[in-house]
C-alpha positions in Angstrom: 102.3 108.2 125.2 106.0 107.2 125.3 106.7 103.9 123.6 109.8 101.9 123.0 110.1 99.4 120.1 113.0 97.1 120.4 114.2 95.8 117.0 114.3 97.9 113.8 113.7 95.1 111.4 110.6 94.9 109.1 108.0 94.7 111.9 109.8 97.0 114.4 110.4 99.8 111.9 106.9 99.8 110.4 105.4 99.6 113.9 107.6 102.4 115.3 106.9 104.8 112.4 103.2 104.2 112.4 102.9 104.5 116.2 104.8 107.8 116.0 102.6 109.0 113.2 99.6 108.8 115.6 101.3 111.3 118.0 103.2 109.0 120.3 106.8 109.6 121.2 108.6 106.4 120.0 112.2 105.3 120.4 113.3 102.4 118.2 116.1 100.5 119.8 118.7 98.3 118.0 122.2 97.0 118.7 123.2 97.3 115.0 125.0 100.7 115.1 125.5 100.8 111.3 121.7 100.4 110.8 121.0 103.1 113.4 123.4 105.5 111.7 121.6 104.9 108.4 118.2 105.4 109.9 119.3 108.7 111.5 120.4 109.8 108.1 117.1 108.9 106.6 118.4 105.8 104.8 115.8 103.1 105.1 117.3 99.6 105.0 114.1 97.9 103.6 111.9 98.8 100.7 108.3 99.2 101.7 106.0 101.7 99.9 105.3 104.7 102.1 107.7 103.8 104.9 110.5 106.1 103.8 108.3 109.2 103.9 106.7 108.1 107.2 110.0 107.7 108.9 111.4 111.0 107.7 108.3 112.9 108.6 108.1 111.6 112.1 111.9 112.0 112.7 111.5 115.6 111.6 108.7 116.2 114.0 110.8 114.6 116.8 108.2 111.9 117.5 110.5 109.1 116.2 114.1 108.5 117.3 116.6 105.7 117.1 119.0 104.6 119.8 121.2 101.7 121.0 120.6 102.7 124.6 118.0 100.2 125.7 118.3 101.2 129.4 117.3 104.8 128.7 114.6 103.8 126.3 112.9 101.4 128.7 113.1 103.8 131.6 111.4 106.5 129.6 108.6 104.3 128.2 105.3 103.1 129.5 105.1 100.3 126.9 107.9 98.3 125.4 107.3 96.4 122.2 109.6 93.4 121.5 110.0 93.2 117.7 113.2 91.2 117.3 113.7 88.3 114.9 112.6 84.8 115.7 114.5 82.9 113.1 113.8 79.3 112.3 115.9 76.8 114.2 117.3 73.6 112.8 114.3 71.6 114.0 111.8 74.0 112.5 111.0 75.7 115.8 111.2 79.4 116.4 114.5 80.5 117.9 113.6 82.7 120.8 117.0 83.6 122.1 116.7 87.3 121.0 113.3 87.6 122.5 114.6 86.3 125.8 117.7 88.5 125.8 115.5 91.6 125.2 113.2 90.5 128.0 116.1 90.3 130.4 117.4 93.7 129.3 114.0 95.2 129.8 113.7 93.8 133.3 117.1 95.1 134.4 116.2 98.6 133.1 112.7 98.9 134.6 112.1 101.8 137.0 108.3 101.3 137.4 105.3 99.5 136.0 105.7 98.5 132.3 103.6 96.8 129.7 105.9 94.4 127.7 104.4 93.5 124.3 105.3 90.5 122.3 105.1 91.9 118.7 107.4 89.3 117.3 105.8 86.0 116.0 106.3 83.6 118.9 105.0 80.1 119.8 102.3 79.5 122.3 103.6 79.8 125.8 106.3 82.4 125.0 104.6 85.2 127.0 104.8 82.9 130.1 108.5 82.4 129.6 109.1 86.2 129.0 107.2 87.0 132.2 109.3 84.5 134.1 112.5 86.0 132.8 111.4 89.5 133.8 110.1 88.3 137.2 113.6 86.9 137.9 115.3 90.1 137.1 113.1 92.9 138.7 110.8 93.6 141.6 108.8 96.1 139.7 105.2 95.4 138.6 104.6 94.6 134.9 102.3 92.8 132.5 103.1 90.9 129.3 100.8 91.2 126.4 100.6 89.3 123.0 99.9 91.7 120.1 100.7 89.8 116.9 101.2 91.7 113.7 99.4 90.9 110.4 101.3 93.0 108.0 101.5 92.1 104.3 104.9 93.1 102.8 104.3 95.6 100.0 101.3 97.0 101.9 102.6 97.0 105.5 102.2 100.7 106.2 98.6 100.8 105.1 97.9 97.5 107.0 99.2 99.1 110.2 97.5 102.4 109.8 94.1 100.8 108.7 94.1 97.3 110.2 91.5 94.6 109.5 91.7 93.9 113.2 94.0 94.3 116.2 94.4 91.3 118.5 95.3 91.9 122.1 96.1 88.9 124.2 96.1 90.0 127.8 95.3 88.7 131.2 95.4 92.1 132.8 92.6 94.7 132.7 95.2 97.5 133.3 97.4 96.4 130.4 94.4 95.9 128.1 93.2 99.5 128.7 96.6 100.8 127.8 96.8 98.8 124.6 93.3 99.9 123.7 94.4 103.5 124.2 97.4 103.0 121.9 95.3 101.5 119.1 92.2 103.7 119.4 93.5 106.3 116.8 93.9 103.5 114.2 90.3 102.4 114.6 88.2 105.5 114.7 85.7 104.3 112.1 85.2 100.8 113.6 86.1 98.9 116.7 88.1 96.0 115.4 90.0 95.3 118.5 89.7 91.6 119.5 90.5 90.8 123.1 91.5 87.3 124.1 93.7 85.4 126.4 97.5 85.4 125.7 97.8 81.9 124.4 95.0 82.2 122.0 96.6 85.4 120.6 99.9 83.6 120.2 98.2 80.7 118.4 96.1 83.0 116.2 99.1 84.4 114.3 100.4 80.9 113.4 96.9 79.6 112.6 96.2 82.6 110.2 99.5 82.4 108.4 99.3 78.6 108.1 95.8 78.8 106.7 96.8 81.3 104.0 99.8 79.1 103.1 97.4 76.2 102.9 95.2 78.1 100.3 98.3 78.7 98.2 99.5 75.1 98.3 96.0 73.8 97.6 95.6 76.0 94.6 99.0 75.0 93.3 98.1 71.3 93.6 94.8 72.1 91.7 96.8 73.9 89.0 99.2 71.0 88.6 96.2 68.6 88.2 94.7 71.1 85.7 97.8 70.6 83.5 97.3 66.9 83.5 93.6 66.8 82.7 93.6 69.8 80.3 91.7 72.2 82.5 92.6 75.9 82.9 93.6 76.8 86.4 92.7 80.4 85.9 89.1 79.5 85.1 89.0 77.2 88.1 90.4 79.9 90.3 87.7 82.3 89.2 85.0 79.7 89.7 86.3 79.1 93.3 86.9 82.7 94.2 83.4 83.9 93.4 82.2 81.6 96.2 82.0 83.9 99.2 82.8 81.1 101.5 86.2 80.8 99.9 87.0 84.3 98.8 89.5 85.5 96.1 92.7 86.0 98.2 95.7 83.7 98.0 94.3 81.5 95.2 96.7 82.4 92.5 98.8 79.4 91.2 102.5 80.0 91.1 105.8 79.1 92.6 104.6 78.7 96.1 104.9 81.0 99.1 108.1 82.6 100.4 109.2 85.5 102.6 109.9 85.8 106.2 106.6 84.6 107.6 104.8 81.7 105.9 107.7 79.3 105.5 108.9 79.9 109.1 105.4 79.9 110.7 104.2 76.8 109.0 107.3 74.9 110.2 107.0 76.4 113.7 103.3 75.2 113.9 104.4 71.7 112.8 107.1 71.7 115.5 104.6 72.9 118.1 102.3 70.0 117.2 105.1 67.5 117.7 106.0 69.0 121.0 102.5 68.4 122.2 102.0 65.0 120.6 99.5 66.4 118.1 101.0 66.1 114.5 99.8 68.8 112.2 99.4 66.7 109.1 97.8 69.3 106.9 100.5 71.8 107.7 103.1 69.2 106.9 101.5 68.6 103.5 101.4 72.3 102.9 105.1 72.6 103.5 105.9 69.6 101.3 103.7 70.9 98.4 105.4 74.3 98.6 108.9 72.7 98.1 107.6 70.5 95.4 106.1 73.4 93.4 109.6 74.9 92.7 110.9 71.5 91.6 108.1 71.1 89.2 108.8 74.5 87.7 112.5 73.7 87.2 111.4 70.5 85.5 109.4 72.6 83.0 112.7 74.2 82.0 114.7 71.0 81.8 112.0 69.3 79.8 112.7 71.9 77.1 116.4 72.5 77.5 117.6 69.2 79.1 119.5 68.9 82.4 122.9 70.0 80.9 122.5 73.8 80.6 126.1 74.5 79.7 126.2 77.3 77.2 122.6 78.4 78.0 121.7 81.8 79.3 118.4 82.6 81.0 116.9 86.0 81.6 115.2 86.3 85.0 112.5 88.9 85.7 112.0 89.2 89.4 114.1 88.2 92.4 112.1 89.3 95.5 109.6 86.8 96.9 106.7 89.1 96.0 106.3 92.6 94.4 106.7 95.9 96.3 109.4 94.6 98.5 113.2 93.9 98.3 112.8 90.9 100.6 114.3 87.6 99.2 114.0 85.4 102.3 112.8 82.0 101.1 112.2 83.5 97.6 111.5 81.0 94.8 114.1 82.9 92.7 116.9 81.6 95.0 116.0 78.0 94.5 115.4 78.2 90.8 118.5 80.3 90.0 120.8 78.1 92.0 119.3 75.0 90.2 120.0 76.6 86.8 123.6 77.5 87.9 124.2 74.0 89.2 123.2 72.7 85.7 125.8 74.9 84.0 123.6 77.8 82.9 124.3 81.5 83.1 121.7 83.9 84.6 121.0 87.5 83.7 118.6 88.9 86.3 116.5 92.0 86.7 114.5 93.2 89.7 113.2 96.8 90.4 114.2 96.8 94.1 116.1 93.7 95.2 119.6 94.1 93.9 121.2 94.8 97.3 119.4 91.9 98.8 120.4 89.7 95.9 124.0 90.4 96.5 123.6 88.7 99.9 121.9 85.6 98.6 123.4 85.2 95.1 126.6 87.3 95.2 128.3 87.6 91.8 127.1 84.2 90.6 124.6 86.1 88.3 124.7 89.1 86.1 122.5 92.0 87.3 120.9 93.8 84.4 120.1 97.5 84.4 116.6 97.0 83.0 114.2 94.2 82.2 115.1 94.4 78.5 118.9 94.4 79.2 118.4 91.1 81.0 117.1 89.6 77.7 120.1 90.3 75.6 121.4 87.0 74.0 119.4 84.9 76.5 117.9 81.6 75.4 114.6 82.2 77.1 112.8 84.4 79.7 111.8 83.2 83.1 109.3 85.3 85.1 109.6 84.8 88.9 108.0 87.9 90.5 104.8 89.6 89.4 106.0 93.2 89.4 103.5 95.5 87.6 106.1 96.6 85.0 106.3 93.0 83.8 102.5 92.7 83.0 102.4 94.6 79.7 105.9 94.4 78.1 106.9 94.9 74.5 106.6 91.3 73.3 108.1 92.0 69.9 111.2 93.4 71.6 111.3 90.4 73.9 111.2 88.1 70.9 113.9 90.0 69.0 116.2 89.8 72.1 115.9 86.1 72.9 117.6 83.4 71.0 114.5 81.3 71.4 111.0 82.8 71.8 110.2 80.9 75.0 108.7 82.3 78.3 108.5 80.3 81.5 106.0 82.2 83.6 105.9 81.3 87.2 103.3 83.9 88.0 100.8 83.4 85.1 101.0 87.0 84.1 100.0 86.5 80.4 97.1 85.1 78.5 98.4 81.8 76.9 96.4 82.2 73.6 97.6 85.8 73.1 101.3 84.9 73.8 101.2 81.9 71.5 99.7 84.0 68.7 102.7 86.3 69.1 105.0 83.3 68.3 106.1 82.3 71.7 106.4 79.0 73.4 104.7 79.6 76.7 105.0 77.6 79.9 102.7 78.9 82.7 101.4 77.2 85.8 98.2 75.1 85.4 97.2 76.5 82.0 
């Protein structure tokens, strides 16, 4: 089948490459000519395990191509996926201007029946608005479908190729059959396609992400209380996670959620609630708790070093919002590093993949180290902000010798407190 994916960001590029890998002819469209040039040269602008190889293999087989010509791409395709950004507006709502611009461009390029798929995360009612825009700009027949993505950064390729479920929100039997045909190769061992109406599909994405964010914020509040009463949040986590009604995912205490989805989607759900006179009080509390978690971690540092950090240097391990990605959108590292800098500190940071991204968010305000141990040189303490695997079993003796003060502030609870303290460190985890 000939498919067009409009937008070569995180969702669009992963979707395009994976759809091509199943034998479809896919054109990924973008108006960023520099990005398209890089992609054509095999340079992938985001770090995602397995994506580089997938893109190059399918380009070589001529199943995947990149273009700025949306008119040609739409005319050649049966199905057009909209995968452009929906950034957060000032009021917390999703900014849909790019979605609507693409919808208008698709309509003006149509030469026959098309299925237009909302792959971007969009609020309830967006499909209706997209349909109206298309209707105003073409006389050709079409259907709009909601097909939200549920990709975890760091595992996105595997998530797309072997999905837990595929949600298709459609009011058209014809469009539904086409979408089922597209996803059939991904679900050969089990039929995990869930069919529903469009508005329910749109709501499902926000509900799922907000619920996962709720688990994170709830566990962080429990961890903070554990510190006050003398309990161990790790033991509490295990006790909760073994209850099959609760499960073991998204229950690790830490610095709160970040990235491109959870912060934006929680706020968008809150905004949708207000627009329909139905305040989302739990989602509001989740958002508030997430912001507070970073403030509490900064307080751990200032309780030890004071609020005047002039002359102090901190080694930072981890800049991306989670491991296996170079994404720093809403990353805790940005908040924490800027707070340290504002108090007069110097920062020496190391991350395996996020240096290019860090330049955008932090510029030259920090020193970027060539290795995790280089970041420690003459630093007053170590601060762990991302749980990259290479940080889990470091040489603690080397760490101690490099630091002016053997102190570790661990925002990801990577180490066993008793073991670290036996090695002579002052250790400041979350909830332990």
